[in-house]
PAGU-938431 format. One record per residue (C-alpha): residue number from 1; residue in one letter; z, x, y. Coordinates in nm, 4 decimals. Layout:
+-----+----+----------+----------+----------+
|   i | aa |       up |     east |    north |
+-----+----+----------+----------+----------+
| NUM |  a |        Z |        X |        Y |
...
+-----+----+----------+----------+----------+
//
This chain:
+-----+----+----------+----------+----------+
|   i | aa |       up |     east |    north |
+-----+----+----------+----------+----------+
|   1 |  m |  -1.0156 |   0.2441 |  -0.7807 |
|   2 |  p |  -1.3575 |   0.4741 |  -0.9705 |
|   3 |  e |  -1.1113 |   0.4191 |  -1.2775 |
|   4 |  l |  -1.0807 |   0.0398 |  -1.1765 |
|   5 |  k |  -1.4326 |  -0.0508 |  -1.1221 |
|   6 |  k |  -1.5279 |   0.1276 |  -1.4530 |
|   7 |  n |  -1.2748 |  -0.0655 |  -1.6604 |
|   8 |  c |  -1.4270 |  -0.4336 |  -1.5049 |
|   9 |  i |  -1.0523 |  -0.4285 |  -1.3476 |
|  10 |  t |  -1.1010 |  -0.6796 |  -1.0242 |
|  11 |  y |  -0.8487 |  -0.5649 |  -0.6689 |
|  12 |  y |  -0.8349 |  -0.6296 |  -0.3708 |
|  13 |  n |  -0.8293 |  -0.3065 |  -0.0971 |
|  14 |  p |  -0.6542 |  -0.3981 |   0.1794 |
|  15 |  q |  -0.7164 |  -0.0132 |   0.3419 |
|  16 |  v |  -1.0244 |  -0.1083 |   0.5221 |
|  17 |  d |  -1.2228 |   0.1216 |   0.7772 |
|  18 |  n |  -1.2236 |  -0.2086 |   1.0607 |
|  19 |  w |  -0.9193 |  -0.4302 |   1.0361 |
|  20 |  g |  -0.9002 |  -0.7387 |   1.1995 |
|  21 |  p |  -0.7095 |  -1.0777 |   1.1609 |
|  22 |  e |  -0.8916 |  -1.2082 |   0.9712 |
|  23 |  l |  -0.8242 |  -0.9944 |   0.7076 |
|  24 |  i |  -0.4301 |  -1.1536 |   0.6878 |
|  25 |  e |  -0.5565 |  -1.4702 |   0.5653 |
|  26 |  l |  -0.7939 |  -1.3226 |   0.2426 |
|  27 |  e |  -0.5028 |  -1.0439 |   0.1607 |
|  28 |  s |  -0.2431 |  -1.3430 |   0.1058 |
|  29 |  y |  -0.4738 |  -1.4953 |  -0.1035 |
|  30 |  a |  -0.5221 |  -1.1611 |  -0.3158 |
|  31 |  k |  -0.1621 |  -1.1128 |  -0.3248 |
|  32 |  q |  -0.0382 |  -1.4264 |  -0.4453 |
|  33 |  n |  -0.2794 |  -1.4109 |  -0.6995 |
|  34 |  s |  -0.3185 |  -1.1772 |  -0.8362 |
|  35 |  e |  -0.1695 |  -1.0586 |  -1.1712 |
|  36 |  v |  -0.1127 |  -0.7026 |  -1.0708 |
|  37 |  l |   0.0249 |  -0.5169 |  -0.7219 |
|  38 |  f |  -0.0761 |  -0.1985 |  -0.6979 |
|  39 |  f |   0.1480 |  -0.0125 |  -0.4279 |
|  40 |  v |   0.0671 |   0.3366 |  -0.2703 |
|  41 |  i |   0.3578 |   0.5364 |  -0.1032 |
|  42 |  d |   0.2388 |   0.8894 |   0.1094 |
|  43 |  n |   0.2529 |   1.0222 |   0.3899 |
|  44 |  q |  -0.0280 |   0.8469 |   0.4605 |
|  45 |  t |   0.1977 |   0.5167 |   0.4748 |
|  46 |  r |   0.2749 |   0.4593 |   0.8223 |
|  47 |  a |   0.4256 |   0.1206 |   0.8385 |
|  48 |  i |   0.8019 |   0.0913 |   0.6552 |
|  49 |  a |   0.6792 |  -0.3242 |   0.6377 |
|  50 |  s |   0.4573 |  -0.1904 |   0.3325 |
|  51 |  m |   0.8471 |  -0.0564 |   0.1665 |
|  52 |  i |   1.0051 |  -0.3551 |   0.2551 |
|  53 |  e |   0.7313 |  -0.5969 |   0.0921 |
|  54 |  v |   0.7407 |  -0.3335 |  -0.1902 |
|  55 |  a |   1.1239 |  -0.3506 |  -0.2265 |
|  56 |  f |   1.0714 |  -0.7706 |  -0.1871 |
|  57 |  v |   0.7717 |  -0.7796 |  -0.5319 |
|  58 |  a |   0.9994 |  -0.5315 |  -0.7181 |
|  59 |  a |   1.2584 |  -0.8139 |  -0.6569 |
|  60 |  s |   1.0467 |  -1.1010 |  -0.7194 |
|  61 |  r |   1.0638 |  -0.9902 |  -1.0713 |
|  62 |  r |   0.6551 |  -0.9956 |  -0.9886 |
|  63 |  k |   0.4435 |  -0.6951 |  -1.2659 |
|  64 |  l |   0.3625 |  -0.4370 |  -1.0068 |
|  65 |  i |   0.3004 |  -0.0069 |  -1.0357 |
|  66 |  l |   0.4210 |   0.1823 |  -0.6925 |
|  67 |  v |   0.3453 |   0.5806 |  -0.7025 |
|  68 |  i |   0.5446 |   0.7697 |  -0.4484 |
|  69 |  n |   0.3993 |   1.1144 |  -0.3200 |
|  70 |  d |   0.6511 |   1.3706 |  -0.2286 |
|  71 |  l |   0.6110 |   1.4035 |   0.1344 |
|  72 |  d |   0.7386 |   1.7134 |   0.1829 |
|  73 |  q |   0.3857 |   1.8185 |  -0.0460 |
|  74 |  w |   0.1984 |   1.7808 |   0.2545 |
|  75 |  s |   0.3743 |   1.7891 |   0.5783 |
|  76 |  e |   0.7034 |   1.8956 |   0.8012 |
|  77 |  d |   0.6233 |   1.5196 |   0.9365 |
|  78 |  i |   0.5548 |   1.2047 |   0.9083 |
|  79 |  c |   0.3035 |   0.9890 |   1.0433 |
|  80 |  v |   0.4693 |   0.7136 |   1.3100 |
|  81 |  s |   0.2116 |   0.4649 |   1.4277 |
|  82 |  d |  -0.0778 |   0.7350 |   1.5584 |
|  83 |  d |   0.2039 |   0.9940 |   1.5964 |
|  84 |  l |   0.3423 |   1.2622 |   1.4525 |
|  85 |  i |   0.7318 |   1.3191 |   1.4657 |
|  86 |  p |   0.9568 |   1.5526 |   1.2110 |
|  87 |  k |   1.1578 |   1.4474 |   0.9512 |
|  88 |  e |   1.4896 |   1.4045 |   0.9135 |
+-----+----+----------+----------+----------+
//
């Protein structure tokens, strides 16, 4: 994100400390009006919905940047909600 700021590229980051339902509309607006959607899937990605959303965006032929970090690099466990489960 520092590089985006440095280059005066506007962005919306849905990862916030205090998330509330009022942010749903703002996030939706940002996604609908963005020229490029940028997603990171890593060991902190807690919802399969995020991965499904990436597939939907890719299928819709919108401009997409996707970063997938190797989960094996960090842990033998995967975050699901607030719990850790062993990888299958």
